[in-house]
VEXDREN-2710 file (C-alpha; in Angstrom, 1 decimal):
% VEXDREN-2710
k/r/px/py/pz
1/MET/-190.8/16.1/-70.9
2/ARG/-193.1/13.8/-69.0
3/GLN/-190.9/10.8/-68.6
4/TRP/-187.2/9.8/-68.9
5/GLY/-185.0/7.0/-67.8
6/PHE/-181.5/6.4/-66.5
7/VAL/-179.6/3.1/-66.6
8/TYR/-176.7/2.5/-64.2
9/LEU/-174.3/-0.4/-63.7
10/ALA/-173.7/-1.8/-60.2
11/ASP/-172.6/-5.2/-58.9
12/GLY/-175.5/-7.3/-57.8
13/CYS/-178.2/-5.3/-59.6
14/ASP/-180.9/-7.2/-61.3
15/PRO/-182.9/-5.1/-63.8
16/ALA/-186.1/-7.1/-63.1
17/ARG/-185.8/-6.1/-59.4
18/ASP/-183.7/-2.9/-59.2
19/VAL/-186.1/-0.3/-60.6
20/SER/-186.8/3.0/-58.9
21/ARG/-189.4/5.5/-59.9
22/VAL/-189.4/9.2/-58.8
23/ASP/-192.6/11.0/-59.8
24/SER/-192.7/14.8/-59.3
25/GLY/-196.3/14.9/-60.5
26/GLU/-195.1/16.5/-63.7
27/CYS/-192.2/14.2/-64.7
28/LEU/-191.5/10.5/-64.0
29/THR/-187.9/9.5/-63.7
30/VAL/-187.3/5.7/-63.9
31/LEU/-183.9/4.4/-62.8
32/ILE/-182.9/0.8/-63.7
33/GLY/-179.9/-0.9/-62.2
34/VAL/-178.1/-3.6/-64.2
35/GLY/-175.4/-5.9/-63.0
36/ARG/-173.8/-6.6/-66.4
37/VAL/-173.1/-4.2/-69.3
38/ASP/-174.8/-6.6/-71.7
39/GLN/-178.1/-5.9/-69.9
40/VAL/-178.2/-2.2/-70.9
41/VAL/-179.8/-2.7/-74.3
42/ALA/-182.8/-4.6/-72.9
43/ALA/-183.1/-2.0/-70.1
44/ALA/-183.2/0.8/-72.6
45/ARG/-185.8/-0.9/-74.8
46/ARG/-187.9/-1.5/-71.7
47/LEU/-187.7/2.2/-70.8
48/VAL/-188.8/3.2/-74.3
49/GLY/-191.6/0.6/-74.2
50/GLU/-192.8/2.2/-70.9
51/GLY/-192.9/5.7/-72.4
52/ALA/-189.5/7.2/-71.7
53/GLN/-188.9/10.2/-74.0
54/LEU/-185.2/10.4/-73.3
55/ILE/-182.6/7.9/-71.9
56/GLU/-179.3/8.6/-70.1
57/LEU/-176.7/6.0/-69.4
58/CYS/-174.1/5.7/-66.6
59/GLY/-170.6/6.5/-67.8
60/ALA/-169.5/3.0/-67.0
61/PHE/-171.1/1.7/-70.2
62/GLY/-168.6/3.7/-72.3
63/PRO/-168.9/4.5/-76.0
64/VAL/-169.3/1.0/-77.3
65/TRP/-172.4/0.1/-75.2
66/THR/-173.8/3.6/-75.6
67/ALA/-173.6/3.1/-79.4
68/ARG/-175.4/-0.3/-79.1
69/VAL/-178.2/1.3/-77.2
70/ILE/-178.5/4.1/-79.7
71/GLU/-178.6/1.5/-82.5
72/ALA/-181.2/-0.6/-80.6
73/VAL/-183.7/2.3/-79.9
74/GLY/-183.0/3.9/-83.3
75/SER/-184.6/7.3/-83.6
76/GLU/-187.3/6.6/-81.1
77/VAL/-185.7/8.7/-78.3
78/PRO/-182.5/10.6/-77.7
79/VAL/-179.8/8.7/-75.8
80/GLY/-177.0/10.3/-73.9
81/SER/-174.3/9.1/-71.5
82/VAL/-172.4/10.5/-68.6
83/MET/-168.8/11.3/-69.6
84/TYR/-165.8/11.8/-67.4
85/GLY/-162.7/13.8/-68.1
86/ALA/-159.2/12.4/-68.4
87/GLU/-158.5/13.6/-64.9
88/ALA/-160.9/11.0/-63.6
89/THR/-159.4/8.0/-65.4
90/GLU/-157.4/6.6/-62.5
91/GLN/-160.2/7.0/-60.0
92/LEU/-162.6/5.2/-62.4
93/HIS/-160.1/2.3/-62.9
94/ASP/-159.9/2.1/-59.1
95/LEU/-163.7/1.8/-58.8
96/PHE/-164.4/-0.5/-61.8
97/GLY/-161.2/-2.3/-62.3
END
């Protein structure tokens, strides 16, 4: 793999501004922060357009938005998401409301 991307959700993030790149010389990792869940599809399309071979999503997007990203990028690249076990439910609600 030469390039992959991760999209995360955090208050105040702007996907036009909040982009980090980590280049190991052999693999480029591109991280995009979005402030609203409805920005994840455009961020994923951007990653694919810039050459990402794989996309991972923050667990905060949940199964609905993960499915929307999968639908949007089709079979172009694999899409996965971080998942949390049931034991983390209360802590996640405390963090994200």
